[in-house]
N, C-alpha and C positions, 0 to 999 in steps of 0.2 A: 364764837357768836354766830348764829345762823342768820342767813339773809332771808327776809320775808318778801315775797312778791305777790301781787294781787291775784295772779292766775298763772297756771302752768304755761299758757301761751306766751306770756311775757318772759318767763324764764327761757323758753326754747328760742324765742326770737333774739334774745340777748346773745346766745351762744351759737345759734344755727348758722350754717352757711347754706342757705336755701337755694335750690335750683331756680334760675330765673324763669318766669312765665314766658314760654316761647310761642310765637305766633303759629297758628295752624295754617299749613300751606294752602289747603283748600277745604271748603266747607263740605263735610260728608253728606251723603244723601239722607233724606229724611227717614226717620224710623217708620217701617211698615206697621200699620195698625195691628194691635193685638186683639184677638177674639176670644180670650179666655173669659171665665166667669168673673164678673167685676164686684168689687167691694171697695172699701176705703181703708187705708193704713194710716199711721201716725200723721197728724197735721193735715189730714184730708187728701193725701196722695192716692191716686187710683191704683188699686191692686188687681192683678189678673192672675187667676188660678188655672192650672192645667193638670192633667193626669197623664203619665207615661206608662204604656204597656211594656214591661221589661222584655217580653219575648219579641215583639214586633218593633219596639222602640217608637210606636206611633204616639204622638202627642195630641191630646184632645182637650177642648175646654172643659172646665170642671167648676162646679159650684161649691164654694167653701161651706162646710157644715155650719149650721146655726150654733152659736155659742163658742165658736173657735176664736172669734175676735181677731187680734192681730197675729196670733200664733199659727202653727201648722201641726196638726196631729200626725202621728205615724201612719203611713199609707197601708192599704190592704196588701196582703201577699201578692207578689207578681206585678206590683205597680210602684211608681214613684210620684210623689207630689212635686209639682213645679210651680214657682211663683215669680212674677215680675212686678215690680213697683215702678210706675212711670213718674218722671218729674213733670212739673208744670210746663217747662220748656227744656228740650234737650240741649245740652252744651255742644259746642262744635266738636265734631269727631264722634259724637254719640258714645261717650264713655260710660262704663258700667262697672259695678263691683259685684263680686260673686262670693256669697257667704258659704263657707265650707261646712258648717254644722251649727247646731243650736240656734236656729232661726228665732229672731225677735228677742234674743238675750242681749241686754245692754246695746240697744239699737241706735244709740245717739250718733255714732259716726255715719251710719247709713242715712239717717234723717238729715244730717248736715250735707251729705253728698247729694241727696235728692234736691235740696235747696240750691245746690250749685249746678244742677242740670244732669246729674248722673241717673241712669237707670240702676235698679237694685234687683239682683236675681238670686234664686235659691233652688236647689233640688234636694229631695229628702236624703239625709245622711245620718247614720248613727253607727253603733258598734258593728252591726251586721251589714249596713248599707254603705259600702265603701265606694270610692271613685272607680269607675270602670267605663264600659261602653255607654252606659246611660249618661254619664257626664259628657262624653264626646258628642252624643246626639244633642244634648241640651245646648252645648256650645254652638253646634252647627245651626240649630233652630234659631238661636238668638242673633248670630252673626250673619249667616247666609240668607236666612229667610226674612229676618227683620231688620237687618242693617246696623246692628250694634257694632261697636269697635271690635276689630279682630284681636285686641289685646286687653282683656278685662283686668281689673285690679282685684286681688284676692283679699278677703277678710276672713280670718280663722281664729277661733278661740279654743285652746286646749286641743281636743281631738280634731276640731275644725282646722287648727293650724297645721296639724299633721296631714290632713286631707288636702288642704290647699297646696302644701309642698308636694304631696304625692302626685297630684295632677299637673302642677306647674313644672316639676322636674321631668315629667314624661313629655311635656309640651313646652319647652323653654322659649320657643319663638312666639308663643300665643299668650303671653302674660306681660303686663306692664309693670306690676309691682306686687309685693306681698306685705300685708300688715298681719303679723301673727302675734297673738296675745297669750302668754304663758303656753307656748305651743308644745304639743307632744311630737313624736317622731318615730321613724323606723329606719332600718339600715338602708333600704332601697332609696329612700328620699335623700338621706345623707350622701349616698354615693352619687346622686344625680345633681348635686349642687354646682358642679363645674359647668353644666349647661346653662344654668341661670347666670353665673358670673360671666361666661363667654358672651351672653346676650345682654349684659349690662342691666340686669333686672335689680332695681333697688329693693332692699328689705328693711322693714321696721319691726322691731320687737318691743312690746310693752309688757313688762314682767314685774311680779312681786319679788322683792329681794329674798323672801323666805319660801317662795314657791318650790315644792319638791321636784318639779321638772326643770328648774333653771339650770342646774349643773349638768343634767343628763342630755338636754337638747338645746336650749337657747344658747348657752355658753359655747357648746360644741359647734353649733351652726355659725355663731359669730366668729370664732377663731378660724374655722375652715374657710369661711367665705372671705374674710379679710385677707387671709394668706393667698387666696386664689385671685385677689385683685377685684373682688366684688364690693359693692357699696352696701354696707349694713349699718344701721343705727339702732341704738338701744335706749329705752327709757325705763329706769328701774324705780319702783315705788318702795321706798324704805319701810321695812317692817310688814309689808303686805304679803299674803300667801297666794294661793291659787285663785281665790276670789277676794274682792270683786274684780271682774275683767274690765278692760277698757279704761278710759279716763272720763271723769265727770265733765270736763270741758273737751269736746272732741276736735276742736279746731286744729291742734297740732297734727293729729292723725289725718284729718281731712285735707289739710294743707299738703302733707306728704303725698297722699294719693293723687290729689289734683295736679300737683307738679310732676309726679312720676308718669302720668299717662301721656304727658307731652314729651315725646321722644327728644333726647338731646341731639342737637345738630352741631357736631364738633368736627371741624375740618382737620384732617391729618396734617401735621407739620411737614413741610417739604423735606426736612432732614430725615424723617422716619421712612418715607417711601410708601408705596401702595401695599406692600406685603407685611407691614408692621402689625403688631397686635397691641390694642389699647386695653389698659386696665386702670384701676384706681389705686392711689396710695394716700393713706392718711394715718395719723398717729393715734396714740392711746389716751390723749387728753380727755379729762372728764370734768363736768361741772356738777355741783351739788348745792341745792338751795331749797328752802322751804316754800311750798306752794299752798296758799290759803285755800284755793279751789279744791285741790286734791286732799288737803288735810294731812299731808305728810311731806317729808323731804324727797326730792326727786334727783336722781343721778342721770345725767344724759351723756352719752358718748357715741362715737362713730362718725360716719361720713357727713351727716347733717349738722353735727355739732362741733366740728373742728375744720381746719383746712383740709380739703379733699382735692387731690391733684391727679391729672391724667398722667399715666406712665406708658411709654411706648417701648416695645421690644422689637428690634429689627436686626438684620444681618447685613454685612457689607461684603462685596466680592473679595475673595482671597483672605478674608479674616475669619479665623476659627472662633466660634462662640458668639453669643448674642450681645448686642449693646443695649443697655437700658437707660432711658432718659425720662426723668420726672420733670414735668413742665410747670412752671409757676403760673399763677393766674394772669400776671402781666410781667413780662420781662423787664428787668431794670435797665437803665441806660447803659449801652455798651454790651448788653447781653452777657453778663458775667456767668461763669459756671464752675462747678466743682467736678473734677475728674478723679474718681475714686476707685479703689479696689475693694471688692467685697460687697455683698448684698446690703441694701439699706434696710435696717430693721425698723419696726414700728416705734421703737423708743429712741430713734436717732434725733435727739432734741436739736442738735446743731443744724443738721440738714433741714429739719422742719422749719427752723427759724430762718434759714437762708432762703428756702422756698418762699416764705412769706415776704421776704425782701426782694424777690424777683430773680433769684438765682435758679438756673437749671442744675439738676443733680444728675450726673452721668456716671454710670457704672461701666468700667472698661470690660472687654470680653476676656473670658477665661476658656481655653480650649478643653474639650473632653479628652484630648489625646496627649496632653503633656501636663506636668505640674506647673502651676503658677501662670503668670502673665507672659505675653510675648511682646518684646519691644517693637518689632515691625508692625504687629497688628495694632498696638496702641498708637503708634505713629499714624497709621491709616485712619483711625478714628478721629484723632486730632485734626488731620488734614480735612476730613469730611465735614466735621462740625464747624471749623473755622471757615471753611468754604461756604457754609450756610449762615454766616453772620455771627457766629459765636466769638466771644472775645479771644484775642490771640494769646492771652495769658490766664489760663484757668488756675484755680486753687487745687492743689493735689491733696488727696485725703485717703486715710486708711486707719484701721484699728487693729491692734495686735500685730500679727505677722503680715497682714495685708498692708500695713503702713510701709513695710519694706518695699513693696511693689511701687507705691506712690513715690517713695524716695528714689528708687532706681530710675523711674522714668524722668523725674525731675533732674537727676544728676546727668542723665544723657541729653536732656533738653533744658539746661538752666536758663536760657534766654526766653523760654516759652512758659515760664511759671511765675505767678504772682505771689505764691506762698505755699507752704506745706502745713497741713493741719493733721495731727496724729493723736490718737487716743490709746494710751498705754502701749506705745509702739515697741515692736521687736524688729530691728533692722536686718532682716534676712530676706533675700529675694531670688526668685528663679529667673528674673529678667536680666540680672547682671551677674557676671562672674567675679567682679571685684568686690571685696569687703566694703560694705557701704559706710561703716564707721570710719574707715580710713580714706574715704573718697568724698569728703564733704567740701573740699576746696572750690569746685566749680560753682556750688551754690553760694558760698560766701563771696566769691568774686562777682557773681551776678546780683549780689545783695538780695537774695531770696529770704524773706523772714520765715522762721520756723515757729510753730505754735503747738505745744504738747499739753494735753490734759491727762493727768495721771493720778491714780490712787496712791495715797501715801504708803499703802501696804502692798502695792503691786510687786510681785517677785522680780519683774524686769526693770524696776525704777532705777536702781543704782547703776547696773551695768549697761543699761540702754540710754534712757533719757538723761541721766546725770552725766554719762560719758559723752553723749552728743552735746550737751550744754557746755561742758568743759572745752571740748575740741572746737566747737563752732565759735565760741567766744574768742578763743585764742586765734582763730582765723579772721577775726574781725566781723563775724556774722552776728545777726540779731536773732535771739531765741527767747520766746516767752513760755514759761512753764507754769501751768495752772494746776496746783496741787489740791486734790480732794482728800481732806483729812479723814482717816479711819476707813477709807475705801480700799479694797483690794483690786483685782483685775476687773471684776464686774461690779456694777454696771459700767459699760464702756463710755456711754454718753453722759455728760454732766447733767445733773438735775436742773440746774440753772445754766442755760447756754449763753447768757448775756456776755460774759467776759470773753468767751471764745469767739462769739460772733463779732464782737467789737474788734477783736484782734484780726480776724479774717477780713472783715470789710475794710478795716484800716489799711490792710496790705494792698488793697486795690488802688489806693490813692497815690 
């Protein structure tokens, strides 16, 4: 049964984790008056037209030709048409959006932004007129000469999405966000996505599920950007192709842009230090519901539609390898944490559930110069984090052979562990020279509970988990085995994390 909602906005607000509206530190200077040729645009907003000489880059007032109405015709050779639409009253900070191509096509988002105090800008662009020095000059004209924000929001449809990315990736410190609609792309812009992620530029894609460009560009950008730690969100219109662009109700898009132009003010946690690198972590959860407004079902996924958390990477003196800490929105009482081996994947359902409950997720360092983890280095991480208020007894975690490293540290520090959580574990470790299966007694003596999630078809189930279960029970220890019927080694994380999370959180009591 499909769920009906009155509008896409209702759907998105149900699932979105929207950025809070942040106060502007200081009111920006007023916008300097424009002296272009004037006319009116949608809803009576004042439009200013200019013409740019491609050779000299001189920008002069221009009178829009009769009959052009709200659109912009292609310019004469050697020139570029430039347009600015002014709001009735500029919003704090003088925000503006920059249309990458196809001016006045599905303009509902721009009209909504004008109502919210944004200026709207455009410079001629088509298959021959690509971003270049003309775009740089137009940016300078609007920001330096007229006082608009130094970080515009980009709006681009199809080729316009490609052009928005082309200029933004070349100027990653000069953009607040990108809304790309069924975007095209090129190799250069794909290669430049790292600069946008490094500058925490949020992205929003609105795409048809049958658009021929979806797999070539939008999905590629989404995967790369998320792996880079950038924030990207996607709205998919079920059954839609390349057209129509945008959404009938532009509010979700305008909300994304309005919130994105207000830079996040996030204090770096003391444990991470001044040289840490912040990125974002979020899972693959998706929502799917029918929208009366859009006339189709909508799939929403990404940073705005699920829990999105700050992740800090940092190094400690005399510790080889980086420490990664994913920070919950609000730490639970006692600052519980997971000390794990191996990267946290996007489908790590248990870690995501624990983050939602206020746990920090910590990935221990792995050196480039040796195989596996180093006990001394992990001890240093433990000392550092507990010295910054983290619980004295973390949950140890690992999947596959990485679980062996979690076990090894716990065996060496049984009084400092609240429990061990393992997914399809293989108990082998570079951290310990002793066979782990034969050295479980310290854990049993310290009454450390063990929790294993295993596929019933996993090749290691019998000689690993079942062997641990038999020996640990004989030692008087408590072990919980959650079996996933019909599952082999992958996926590692359980589809439903409830039982595992209940067992882990119970171990804290």
